[in-house]
Jmol script that loads the backbone (N, CA, C; Angstrom):
load data "model"
ATOM      1  N   MET A   1       0.826  -1.203   0.000  1.00  0.00           N
ATOM      2  CA  MET A   1       0.000   0.000   0.000  1.00  0.00           C
ATOM      3  C   MET A   1       0.868   1.263   0.000  1.00  0.00           C
ATOM      4  N   LYS A   2       1.944   1.207   0.759  1.00  0.00           N
ATOM      5  CA  LYS A   2       2.824   2.372   0.848  1.00  0.00           C
ATOM      6  C   LYS A   2       3.426   2.707  -0.515  1.00  0.00           C
ATOM      7  N   ASP A   3       3.801   1.673  -1.266  1.00  0.00           N
ATOM      8  CA  ASP A   3       4.371   1.893  -2.596  1.00  0.00           C
ATOM      9  C   ASP A   3       3.370   2.577  -3.517  1.00  0.00           C
ATOM     10  N   TYR A   4       2.096   2.161  -3.415  1.00  0.00           N
ATOM     11  CA  TYR A   4       1.050   2.763  -4.239  1.00  0.00           C
ATOM     12  C   TYR A   4       0.914   4.256  -3.944  1.00  0.00           C
ATOM     13  N   ILE A   5       0.925   4.604  -2.682  1.00  0.00           N
ATOM     14  CA  ILE A   5       0.782   6.013  -2.290  1.00  0.00           C
ATOM     15  C   ILE A   5       1.976   6.822  -2.780  1.00  0.00           C
ATOM     16  N   GLU A   6       3.161   6.265  -2.676  1.00  0.00           N
ATOM     17  CA  GLU A   6       4.359   6.968  -3.146  1.00  0.00           C
ATOM     18  C   GLU A   6       4.315   7.156  -4.662  1.00  0.00           C
ATOM     19  N   GLU A   7       3.912   6.111  -5.385  1.00  0.00           N
ATOM     20  CA  GLU A   7       3.789   6.226  -6.842  1.00  0.00           C
ATOM     21  C   GLU A   7       2.738   7.254  -7.222  1.00  0.00           C
ATOM     22  N   ARG A   8       1.621   7.253  -6.501  1.00  0.00           N
ATOM     23  CA  ARG A   8       0.550   8.215  -6.760  1.00  0.00           C
ATOM     24  C   ARG A   8       1.045   9.641  -6.538  1.00  0.00           C
ATOM     25  N   ALA A   9       1.799   9.861  -5.476  1.00  0.00           N
ATOM     26  CA  ALA A   9       2.318  11.199  -5.182  1.00  0.00           C
ATOM     27  C   ALA A   9       3.217  11.693  -6.315  1.00  0.00           C
ATOM     28  N   VAL A  10       4.064  10.810  -6.839  1.00  0.00           N
ATOM     29  CA  VAL A  10       4.952  11.176  -7.942  1.00  0.00           C
ATOM     30  C   VAL A  10       4.136  11.458  -9.204  1.00  0.00           C
ATOM     31  N   GLU A  11       3.150  10.609  -9.486  1.00  0.00           N
ATOM     32  CA  GLU A  11       2.300  10.814 -10.668  1.00  0.00           C
ATOM     33  C   GLU A  11       1.546  12.141 -10.592  1.00  0.00           C
ATOM     34  N   ILE A  12       1.012  12.440  -9.431  1.00  0.00           N
ATOM     35  CA  ILE A  12       0.265  13.684  -9.253  1.00  0.00           C
ATOM     36  C   ILE A  12       1.183  14.877  -9.480  1.00  0.00           C
ATOM     37  N   ALA A  13       2.371  14.829  -8.899  1.00  0.00           N
ATOM     38  CA  ALA A  13       3.315  15.936  -9.056  1.00  0.00           C
ATOM     39  C   ALA A  13       3.687  16.129 -10.524  1.00  0.00           C
ATOM     40  N   ARG A  14       3.939  15.041 -11.219  1.00  0.00           N
ATOM     41  CA  ARG A  14       4.278  15.150 -12.643  1.00  0.00           C
ATOM     42  C   ARG A  14       3.116  15.727 -13.439  1.00  0.00           C
ATOM     43  N   PHE A  15       1.899  15.309 -13.107  1.00  0.00           N
ATOM     44  CA  PHE A  15       0.713  15.837 -13.776  1.00  0.00           C
ATOM     45  C   PHE A  15       0.597  17.348 -13.548  1.00  0.00           C
ATOM     46  N   ILE A  16       0.790  17.771 -12.315  1.00  0.00           N
ATOM     47  CA  ILE A  16       0.697  19.203 -11.978  1.00  0.00           C
ATOM     48  C   ILE A  16       1.759  19.992 -12.735  1.00  0.00           C
ATOM     49  N   ILE A  17       2.972  19.482 -12.765  1.00  0.00           N
ATOM     50  CA  ILE A  17       4.074  20.180 -13.437  1.00  0.00           C
ATOM     51  C   ILE A  17       3.857  20.214 -14.951  1.00  0.00           C
ATOM     52  N   ASP A  18       3.528  19.068 -15.535  1.00  0.00           N
ATOM     53  CA  ASP A  18       3.376  18.981 -16.992  1.00  0.00           C
ATOM     54  C   ASP A  18       2.203  19.804 -17.516  1.00  0.00           C
ATOM     55  N   ASN A  19       1.134  19.888 -16.733  1.00  0.00           N
ATOM     56  CA  ASN A  19      -0.080  20.556 -17.194  1.00  0.00           C
ATOM     57  C   ASN A  19      -0.341  21.897 -16.515  1.00  0.00           C
ATOM     58  N   ASN A  20       0.585  22.324 -15.668  1.00  0.00           N
ATOM     59  CA  ASN A  20       0.392  23.548 -14.895  1.00  0.00           C
ATOM     60  C   ASN A  20      -0.982  23.498 -14.213  1.00  0.00           C
ATOM     61  N   ALA A  21      -1.296  22.338 -13.651  1.00  0.00           N
ATOM     62  CA  ALA A  21      -2.626  22.045 -13.134  1.00  0.00           C
ATOM     63  C   ALA A  21      -2.813  22.555 -11.707  1.00  0.00           C
ATOM     64  N   THR A  22      -4.066  22.787 -11.387  1.00  0.00           N
ATOM     65  CA  THR A  22      -4.435  23.166 -10.029  1.00  0.00           C
ATOM     66  C   THR A  22      -4.665  21.905  -9.203  1.00  0.00           C
ATOM     67  N   VAL A  23      -4.775  22.077  -7.897  1.00  0.00           N
ATOM     68  CA  VAL A  23      -5.074  20.954  -7.008  1.00  0.00           C
ATOM     69  C   VAL A  23      -6.430  20.353  -7.393  1.00  0.00           C
ATOM     70  N   ARG A  24      -7.380  21.198  -7.714  1.00  0.00           N
ATOM     71  CA  ARG A  24      -8.716  20.728  -8.099  1.00  0.00           C
ATOM     72  C   ARG A  24      -8.666  19.889  -9.378  1.00  0.00           C
ATOM     73  N   GLN A  25      -7.898  20.331 -10.358  1.00  0.00           N
ATOM     74  CA  GLN A  25      -7.768  19.576 -11.607  1.00  0.00           C
ATOM     75  C   GLN A  25      -7.098  18.228 -11.358  1.00  0.00           C
ATOM     76  N   ALA A  26      -6.072  18.218 -10.533  1.00  0.00           N
ATOM     77  CA  ALA A  26      -5.376  16.968 -10.222  1.00  0.00           C
ATOM     78  C   ALA A  26      -6.291  16.013  -9.467  1.00  0.00           C
ATOM     79  N   ALA A  27      -7.063  16.541  -8.539  1.00  0.00           N
ATOM     80  CA  ALA A  27      -7.986  15.699  -7.776  1.00  0.00           C
ATOM     81  C   ALA A  27      -9.015  15.053  -8.703  1.00  0.00           C
ATOM     82  N   LYS A  28      -9.534  15.828  -9.622  1.00  0.00           N
ATOM     83  CA  LYS A  28     -10.523  15.299 -10.568  1.00  0.00           C
ATOM     84  C   LYS A  28      -9.890  14.234 -11.465  1.00  0.00           C
ATOM     85  N   ARG A  29      -8.684  14.487 -11.940  1.00  0.00           N
ATOM     86  CA  ARG A  29      -7.989  13.560 -12.848  1.00  0.00           C
ATOM     87  C   ARG A  29      -7.705  12.220 -12.182  1.00  0.00           C
ATOM     88  N   PHE A  30      -7.323  12.249 -10.893  1.00  0.00           N
ATOM     89  CA  PHE A  30      -6.952  11.032 -10.188  1.00  0.00           C
ATOM     90  C   PHE A  30      -8.084  10.447  -9.351  1.00  0.00           C
ATOM     91  N   GLY A  31      -9.212  11.130  -9.308  1.00  0.00           N
ATOM     92  CA  GLY A  31     -10.368  10.618  -8.576  1.00  0.00           C
ATOM     93  C   GLY A  31     -10.180  10.580  -7.072  1.00  0.00           C
ATOM     94  N   ILE A  32      -9.468  11.575  -6.543  1.00  0.00           N
ATOM     95  CA  ILE A  32      -9.234  11.663  -5.103  1.00  0.00           C
ATOM     96  C   ILE A  32      -9.600  13.075  -4.636  1.00  0.00           C
ATOM     97  N   SER A  33      -9.572  13.289  -3.336  1.00  0.00           N
ATOM     98  CA  SER A  33      -9.954  14.595  -2.804  1.00  0.00           C
ATOM     99  C   SER A  33      -8.826  15.618  -2.970  1.00  0.00           C
ATOM    100  N   LYS A  34      -9.208  16.889  -2.890  1.00  0.00           N
ATOM    101  CA  LYS A  34      -8.211  17.960  -2.981  1.00  0.00           C
ATOM    102  C   LYS A  34      -7.228  17.876  -1.816  1.00  0.00           C
ATOM    103  N   SER A  35      -7.722  17.519  -0.640  1.00  0.00           N
ATOM    104  CA  SER A  35      -6.836  17.436   0.520  1.00  0.00           C
ATOM    105  C   SER A  35      -5.815  16.308   0.359  1.00  0.00           C
ATOM    106  N   THR A  36      -6.214  15.208  -0.285  1.00  0.00           N
ATOM    107  CA  THR A  36      -5.278  14.113  -0.542  1.00  0.00           C
ATOM    108  C   THR A  36      -4.208  14.542  -1.527  1.00  0.00           C
ATOM    109  N   VAL A  37      -4.608  15.268  -2.575  1.00  0.00           N
ATOM    110  CA  VAL A  37      -3.628  15.790  -3.541  1.00  0.00           C
ATOM    111  C   VAL A  37      -2.637  16.685  -2.818  1.00  0.00           C
ATOM    112  N   HIS A  38      -3.161  17.580  -2.012  1.00  0.00           N
ATOM    113  CA  HIS A  38      -2.301  18.532  -1.306  1.00  0.00           C
ATOM    114  C   HIS A  38      -1.345  17.800  -0.364  1.00  0.00           C
ATOM    115  N   LYS A  39      -1.853  16.831   0.373  1.00  0.00           N
ATOM    116  CA  LYS A  39      -0.998  16.076   1.303  1.00  0.00           C
ATOM    117  C   LYS A  39       0.068  15.280   0.555  1.00  0.00           C
ATOM    118  N   ASP A  40      -0.326  14.647  -0.549  1.00  0.00           N
ATOM    119  CA  ASP A  40       0.643  13.887  -1.345  1.00  0.00           C
ATOM    120  C   ASP A  40       1.772  14.774  -1.845  1.00  0.00           C
ATOM    121  N   VAL A  41       1.426  15.929  -2.378  1.00  0.00           N
ATOM    122  CA  VAL A  41       2.424  16.778  -3.028  1.00  0.00           C
ATOM    123  C   VAL A  41       3.251  17.576  -2.023  1.00  0.00           C
ATOM    124  N   THR A  42       2.648  17.999  -0.927  1.00  0.00           N
ATOM    125  CA  THR A  42       3.394  18.843   0.004  1.00  0.00           C
ATOM    126  C   THR A  42       4.077  18.052   1.115  1.00  0.00           C
ATOM    127  N   ASP A  43       3.444  17.002   1.624  1.00  0.00           N
ATOM    128  CA  ASP A  43       4.008  16.264   2.763  1.00  0.00           C
ATOM    129  C   ASP A  43       4.753  14.997   2.344  1.00  0.00           C
ATOM    130  N   ARG A  44       4.089  14.155   1.588  1.00  0.00           N
ATOM    131  CA  ARG A  44       4.669  12.847   1.267  1.00  0.00           C
ATOM    132  C   ARG A  44       5.797  12.944   0.245  1.00  0.00           C
ATOM    133  N   LEU A  45       5.618  13.755  -0.767  1.00  0.00           N
ATOM    134  CA  LEU A  45       6.583  13.809  -1.867  1.00  0.00           C
ATOM    135  C   LEU A  45       7.938  14.363  -1.431  1.00  0.00           C
ATOM    136  N   ILE A  46       7.952  15.221  -0.449  1.00  0.00           N
ATOM    137  CA  ILE A  46       9.210  15.814   0.010  1.00  0.00           C
ATOM    138  C   ILE A  46      10.172  14.729   0.518  1.00  0.00           C
ATOM    139  N   HIS A  47       9.623  13.619   1.027  1.00  0.00           N
ATOM    140  CA  HIS A  47      10.460  12.512   1.529  1.00  0.00           C
ATOM    141  C   HIS A  47      10.839  11.538   0.408  1.00  0.00           C
ATOM    142  N   ILE A  48      10.044  11.530  -0.648  1.00  0.00           N
ATOM    143  CA  ILE A  48      10.259  10.593  -1.751  1.00  0.00           C
ATOM    144  C   ILE A  48      11.204  11.179  -2.795  1.00  0.00           C
ATOM    145  N   ASN A  49      10.887  12.414  -3.230  1.00  0.00           N
ATOM    146  CA  ASN A  49      11.653  13.063  -4.296  1.00  0.00           C
ATOM    147  C   ASN A  49      11.636  14.579  -4.053  1.00  0.00           C
ATOM    148  N   PRO A  50      12.569  15.085  -3.270  1.00  0.00           N
ATOM    149  CA  PRO A  50      12.562  16.505  -2.907  1.00  0.00           C
ATOM    150  C   PRO A  50      12.613  17.460  -4.107  1.00  0.00           C
ATOM    151  N   ALA A  51      13.347  17.090  -5.154  1.00  0.00           N
ATOM    152  CA  ALA A  51      13.448  17.976  -6.325  1.00  0.00           C
ATOM    153  C   ALA A  51      12.099  18.094  -7.021  1.00  0.00           C
ATOM    154  N   LEU A  52      11.410  16.981  -7.191  1.00  0.00           N
ATOM    155  CA  LEU A  52      10.094  16.987  -7.814  1.00  0.00           C
ATOM    156  C   LEU A  52       9.093  17.740  -6.939  1.00  0.00           C
ATOM    157  N   ALA A  53       9.195  17.556  -5.644  1.00  0.00           N
ATOM    158  CA  ALA A  53       8.313  18.254  -4.706  1.00  0.00           C
ATOM    159  C   ALA A  53       8.508  19.770  -4.820  1.00  0.00           C
ATOM    160  N   SER A  54       9.726  20.184  -4.979  1.00  0.00           N
ATOM    161  CA  SER A  54      10.024  21.608  -5.107  1.00  0.00           C
ATOM    162  C   SER A  54       9.435  22.190  -6.388  1.00  0.00           C
ATOM    163  N   GLN A  55       9.544  21.448  -7.478  1.00  0.00           N
ATOM    164  CA  GLN A  55       8.971  21.912  -8.748  1.00  0.00           C
ATOM    165  C   GLN A  55       7.452  22.012  -8.660  1.00  0.00           C
ATOM    166  N   ALA A  56       6.832  21.016  -8.069  1.00  0.00           N
ATOM    167  CA  ALA A  56       5.375  21.020  -7.935  1.00  0.00           C
ATOM    168  C   ALA A  56       4.933  22.149  -7.012  1.00  0.00           C
ATOM    169  N   ARG A  57       5.711  22.403  -5.982  1.00  0.00           N
ATOM    170  CA  ARG A  57       5.372  23.458  -5.016  1.00  0.00           C
ATOM    171  C   ARG A  57       5.347  24.831  -5.704  1.00  0.00           C
ATOM    172  N   VAL A  58       6.254  25.056  -6.638  1.00  0.00           N
ATOM    173  CA  VAL A  58       6.282  26.326  -7.380  1.00  0.00           C
ATOM    174  C   VAL A  58       4.957  26.529  -8.121  1.00  0.00           C
ATOM    175  N   ILE A  59       4.479  25.478  -8.784  1.00  0.00           N
ATOM    176  CA  ILE A  59       3.220  25.552  -9.523  1.00  0.00           C
ATOM    177  C   ILE A  59       2.055  25.784  -8.559  1.00  0.00           C
ATOM    178  N   LEU A  60       2.026  25.038  -7.454  1.00  0.00           N
ATOM    179  CA  LEU A  60       0.933  25.187  -6.487  1.00  0.00           C
ATOM    180  C   LEU A  60       0.918  26.588  -5.884  1.00  0.00           C
ATOM    181  N   ASP A  61       2.073  27.114  -5.562  1.00  0.00           N
ATOM    182  CA  ASP A  61       2.136  28.467  -4.996  1.00  0.00           C
ATOM    183  C   ASP A  61       1.668  29.511  -6.004  1.00  0.00           C
ATOM    184  N   LEU A  62       2.044  29.343  -7.265  1.00  0.00           N
ATOM    185  CA  LEU A  62       1.606  30.269  -8.310  1.00  0.00           C
ATOM    186  C   LEU A  62       0.090  30.199  -8.476  1.00  0.00           C
ATOM    187  N   ASN A  63      -0.450  28.979  -8.511  1.00  0.00           N
ATOM    188  CA  ASN A  63      -1.895  28.823  -8.638  1.00  0.00           C
ATOM    189  C   ASN A  63      -2.629  29.433  -7.456  1.00  0.00           C
ATOM    190  N   LYS A  64      -2.073  29.279  -6.278  1.00  0.00           N
ATOM    191  CA  LYS A  64      -2.699  29.852  -5.086  1.00  0.00           C
ATOM    192  C   LYS A  64      -2.697  31.378  -5.157  1.00  0.00           C
ATOM    193  N   ALA A  65      -1.616  31.935  -5.650  1.00  0.00           N
ATOM    194  CA  ALA A  65      -1.518  33.388  -5.765  1.00  0.00           C
ATOM    195  C   ALA A  65      -2.487  33.944  -6.813  1.00  0.00           C
ATOM    196  N   GLU A  66      -2.799  33.134  -7.829  1.00  0.00           N
ATOM    197  CA  GLU A  66      -3.656  33.606  -8.923  1.00  0.00           C
ATOM    198  C   GLU A  66      -5.119  33.213  -8.772  1.00  0.00           C
ATOM    199  N   ARG A  67      -5.459  32.415  -7.787  1.00  0.00           N
ATOM    200  CA  ARG A  67      -6.813  31.859  -7.748  1.00  0.00           C
ATOM    201  C   ARG A  67      -7.896  32.916  -7.575  1.00  0.00           C
ATOM    202  N   HIS A  68      -7.608  33.987  -6.870  1.00  0.00           N
ATOM    203  CA  HIS A  68      -8.633  35.023  -6.713  1.00  0.00           C
ATOM    204  C   HIS A  68      -8.928  35.711  -8.044  1.00  0.00           C
ATOM    205  N   ILE A  69      -7.930  35.782  -8.900  1.00  0.00           N
ATOM    206  CA  ILE A  69      -8.123  36.382 -10.228  1.00  0.00           C
ATOM    207  C   ILE A  69      -8.989  35.464 -11.089  1.00  0.00           C
ATOM    208  N   ARG A  70      -8.663  34.166 -11.082  1.00  0.00           N
ATOM    209  CA  ARG A  70      -9.463  33.204 -11.856  1.00  0.00           C
ATOM    210  C   ARG A  70     -10.903  33.177 -11.366  1.00  0.00           C
ATOM    211  N   GLY A  71     -11.096  33.253 -10.074  1.00  0.00           N
ATOM    212  CA  GLY A  71     -12.451  33.255  -9.510  1.00  0.00           C
ATOM    213  C   GLY A  71     -13.230  34.468  -9.964  1.00  0.00           C
ATOM    214  N   GLY A  72     -12.582  35.608  -9.971  1.00  0.00           N
ATOM    215  CA  GLY A  72     -13.238  36.841 -10.420  1.00  0.00           C
ATOM    216  C   GLY A  72     -13.594  36.774 -11.893  1.00  0.00           C
ATOM    217  N   LEU A  73     -12.705  36.218 -12.705  1.00  0.00           N
ATOM    218  CA  LEU A  73     -12.987  36.078 -14.133  1.00  0.00           C
ATOM    219  C   LEU A  73     -14.136  35.111 -14.378  1.00  0.00           C
ATOM    220  N   ALA A  74     -14.191  34.044 -13.611  1.00  0.00           N
ATOM    221  CA  ALA A  74     -15.282  33.074 -13.755  1.00  0.00           C
ATOM    222  C   ALA A  74     -16.616  33.709 -13.385  1.00  0.00           C
ATOM    223  N   THR A  75     -16.631  34.503 -12.343  1.00  0.00           N
ATOM    224  CA  THR A  75     -17.860  35.187 -11.934  1.00  0.00           C
ATOM    225  C   THR A  75     -18.281  36.195 -12.991  1.00  0.00           C
ATOM    226  N   LYS A  76     -17.339  36.942 -13.514  1.00  0.00           N
ATOM    227  CA  LYS A  76     -17.633  37.913 -14.562  1.00  0.00           C
ATOM    228  C   LYS A  76     -18.230  37.210 -15.780  1.00  0.00           C
ATOM    229  N   GLU A  77     -17.621  36.107 -16.174  1.00  0.00           N
ATOM    230  CA  GLU A  77     -18.101  35.338 -17.326  1.00  0.00           C
ATOM    231  C   GLU A  77     -19.516  34.817 -17.084  1.00  0.00           C
ATOM    232  N   LYS A  78     -19.757  34.363 -15.874  1.00  0.00           N
ATOM    233  CA  LYS A  78     -21.082  33.837 -15.522  1.00  0.00           C
ATOM    234  C   LYS A  78     -22.159  34.895 -15.726  1.00  0.00           C
ATOM    235  N   TYR A  79     -21.916  36.103 -15.246  1.00  0.00           N
ATOM    236  CA  TYR A  79     -22.929  37.148 -15.330  1.00  0.00           C
ATOM    237  C   TYR A  79     -23.027  37.791 -16.715  1.00  0.00           C
ATOM    238  N   LEU A  80     -22.007  37.654 -17.525  1.00  0.00           N
ATOM    239  CA  LEU A  80     -22.075  38.150 -18.896  1.00  0.00           C
ATOM    240  C   LEU A  80     -23.043  37.312 -19.735  1.00  0.00           C
ATOM    241  N   HIS A  81     -23.186  36.052 -19.380  1.00  0.00           N
ATOM    242  CA  HIS A  81     -24.033  35.151 -20.175  1.00  0.00           C
ATOM    243  C   HIS A  81     -25.444  35.024 -19.630  1.00  0.00           C
ATOM    244  N   GLN A  82     -25.814  35.841 -18.670  1.00  0.00           N
ATOM    245  CA  GLN A  82     -27.177  35.784 -18.135  1.00  0.00           C
ATOM    246  C   GLN A  82     -28.053  36.842 -18.749  1.00  0.00           C
TER     247      GLN A  82
END
end "model"
wireframe off; spacefill off
backbone 0.3
color backbone group
């Protein structure tokens, strides 16, 4: 079971890096919760592959910094089509 979780953490990180994906997108792709994605990438991966964890962390931090902008654009788009 431990090997599966470690492999999943690496796969999730690669998906996030390759696709510049958000935690929500990764959770949907892998069929797991957002909190599991976050725990895999921030806590578990640092012990498995620190370099990969660092790369994924850059993407997650950027997405976190931009999420209020994306939310505002989504709301604007929603009301433009009503």
